[in-house]
Every structure is written in structure tokens, then in C-alpha cells.
N, C-alpha and C positions, 0 to 999 in steps of 0.2 A: 287441659281435656274439655273444658266447656266451649272454650273459642275453637278448638278445633271441630267441635261439633258443630256449633253455628256458622262456623266456614264451610263444612259439608253439606249442611242444609241450604245453604244458598246458593251451593253450587249444583245441587239436586234441582231447586226451583228456575235456576236459569237454564238447565238443560232442558227442564220439562216446559218450559215459555218460550224457547230458542224459535227464532224465526224468521225469514229472509226480508230484507227488505221491500216494499213493494215498488219502488222505482229501480232500484237498480239490481236486484237480487242476491245483493251481498248478506252475508249474517249480519242481523240487527238487535239481537239479543231477546228481551221481552217487549220491545216497541217496532211498531210498523215500518220505522223509518229508521236509517243506518244516521250517524252522526254528520257524516258528510252530505247526505242527500238532506237531511234537515236543514243544515247550516245554508245551502244552497238555494232555499226556497227564497220567493221574492219576497223581502221584507218590504212594510210602508215605512217612510222617513219621508220628514218634511211634510209632515200632513198636517190640515185645518183640524186645530181641538176641538170644533164643534161636529165635522161631519165626517172627519178623517181623510177627506179627498185632498188633492195636490194643495200645495201652499207654499209661498213663499217664507222663508224661516219659519216653518210651522207656528205662522199667526194665522188667527182666524180669515177664511177665503172671503173673497168678495160676494159669492151666493148667499153666505150666512150673515155677512153685512148686511146685506140688501133685504133679506126676509129672515128672521131669525127663527131657527127652527124651534119646535116644541121641547124636544131634547137638550140637555146642557153639556152634553159632550160626546165622544164617540172614539171609541178605543178599537183599531184593527191591526191584527197582528201582520196579515201577508196583504199582498194584492191578489188580487182575484185573476191569475193568468196561468199558464202552465207552468210547472205542472199542477200547481195549487189546484186549478179549477178540476183538473181530474180526481184528485183526491177526495173534493169534496163531493163530487159526483157520486164515487164510488162508496161513499158513506151513506149518501142520502137516497141512492137509488139500487146500489147493489149490497146494502146490509153490512160494510165492512166497518162493525162497531168499535174495533180497536181503535181505528182511526178517531173516533170521538175522544177517546183517551188521549191520544197525542195534541189534539186541537186543545183539549182542556185543560191538559199542562200548559201549554205554550201560553195560552190566555193567562192563566192564574199566575206565570211568571213576571206578567205586566202590571197584575193589578193589587201587587200586594199592597201597595201604599194608600189604597184609594178607602176613602171612608163610605162604605156603603151598607145598610140597615139589611136588604135583602137581594137577592138575586131572583129575577121573574125571567124563565125560558119565555122564547116566542111561541105563542101557543097554534098549535094546526087546529084545522077543521076534525071533529072527528071522523068523518068520510076520507080524509086524507089520513089519519094516523091508522084507518082499518086498511087502508089500502096500502100503506109501506109497513105496518109494524110498530114501528116507533115513531117518537120525535127526535128529529137530531138535534136540537136547542137543547132538550131536556137531558141528551144522554151527552151533551158537552158541558150543560150545567152542573151536573153532578159531580163531574171531575173537579172544576171550578171551586165549588162547594166544599169539596174535600179537601181540595190544596188550601184554601183562604179560609176557611172556617166560616165564611157566611152561610147564613141560612137559605136555603131555596123556599121561595115563596111562588110555587105553580098554582095555585088555586085562588090567588086574589084577582085574576083576570082572565076570564075567556074569550074564543073566537066565537061568537054568536051568530054569523052570517058567512055560510060558504061563499067563496070569492074565486074567479078565475085565478090560476097559476100566473104569478106575475110576470115570469119569463116568455109567456105566449102573448103580452101586451107591448104597444110601443110605449116610450117612456110617458109621454104626456097623458096617458090612459089609466096609469097605475095608481094614482092618487085616489080618483073617483071608485076605481074598483074594491079598493080597502077600505071606503068612508063608511063608519056605523061597524063595522068589521069585528069589533072587541066591545066589552061590558066589565066593569069590575064588580068582582062577586065578594071581593074581601075588604078590609080596612087596611088603607093606605096613608091615610092623613099624616102629614110630616113625615114621612119617610123619603129617605135616600134611597132609589131602586136603581140596579142595574140590569137592564135587558140585555138577555144571550142569546146570538142568532148566529147561523152559520156564515151567510153573504150579505153584506149590504151594496145593492146595486144604485138606484135612485135615493133610498132610503122613504120612499113614501109609506111602506107598512109600517118601519119603526116609527115615523113622524106620525101616524095615526094611533099607535099605542102608546107613546109618549103623551100625546095629547089628553088619549081616556084617562090615562094615570094621572096627570096633572088636575083633570076635572074631578078626580077623584079626591083630589087633596095632597097627592104626592108633593112634595116638596123641591127634588130634584130626580132626573131620569137621567141615566147615561145609557149607552148603546156599547156593549161589549161584543164585537163582532172575530171570528175567525178570519175573513177576507172581505177586502173593499174592491170592488171594482174601479180601476185606475186607466184614464185616456192614454192611448200609447201616443 
């Protein structure tokens, strides 16, 4: 009898949460993507373990060998191309927060064996949060923390300088744009940290944040991102 009641309760929840896939319109249950569309998203493969860019046999790429980044590793789930780019834009600019859960679940599935002390969501400037109403990195990080059991340390670092949107700048101007943008406001000495963000393009913002965390005493900094830009 109890099992029957539990099954009925599960069916009621599934009915109440039922929705259509945001890509194809087919029924997707309690997630914004049906299984077929989720499986068709462009996965990152053969990536450099340092920057998650293209690499031969997943070895450290030439760029990272030439200039070693401040961060120690980067994990990216998908390539930033259609339709994943549209989904991330729907989250950031369209407020489709259900997508943050799907992205967080995908990240959590890949980081289960990594040894990290705390998760640091990429900070947004207060003006950007006021305009958007939320920080997409925080929304994704909450799901990763829930699934992985790793604590979120959202207050150990703050964005202390408003910067121009990186997407509005040429690639060679992005590092200067974010220089000095962050400051540590908590203790990170000896910690292994994972910075969560939605997209990694040139890596300039993640590099500046990793540099800030390392200067404050962090032992290891990894990037966990939903998507990575990929040359065609």
C-alpha cells in the first residue's frame, strides 16, 4: 500500500512539473531538455586539460605550454555553438532559470571525482545583477553544490570594479578590461577551489580571478564551465 502511494505521489509531481523541451517541443518531463536533444548537444572532446581548448589526444595545448595560466585545470561540458549558445543566452538574458538546473546537473556529473574544498561562482558587478536580477553562475553553482556536496564560497571574492562586457571587446583587449576587477574578501589559504561560470571564451576573466585567488593563498584553482568557445 505504501509503495502504491509513493508511486502515485511521484506521478502527481511529474504531471505538475511536466513541460516541453525548449528545443524541439516534445515532452521532456521535469527538465527543459528532452533526452534526445540533451544527447545531441555538442560535447567537448579531446580538450586541453588546462584551458579546455582543442588539443591532440587531450594533452596540454601549445598555448598553455608557452604561457602557463594561473588556473590549474579547466573542465567544460559543451562547445559554445548552436544550439547550446542559444540556451545559455536564454538563461542569461531571458531568465530561463530552469536551464541553470540542467547545466548544473551536467557539470556535477563530470566533477564527481574531483577533490575540491569549495565552489566559487564567478562574481558579477552589482549593477549587472540589478539589471539582470540574478547571477547565472550562482544559479548553476547551487545545483553543482547540491549534487556534489561541495560547499559554495560565494563571499570569498568580490568584483570590485565595473568592467565593460567582454563580448563587446576584441579578444586582445579583454585581459586589460578585467585587470584588477576582483578582490578576495575571505580566507582561501591552502584551499582547492572550483570557479563556476557559464562560458569560457578567451579565458581572460577566469585568468584574472584565478590570479586573484592564488595571490590570496589558494593552492589550486580549477574552472568548471558549461561551455567553451571552439574554433570551427
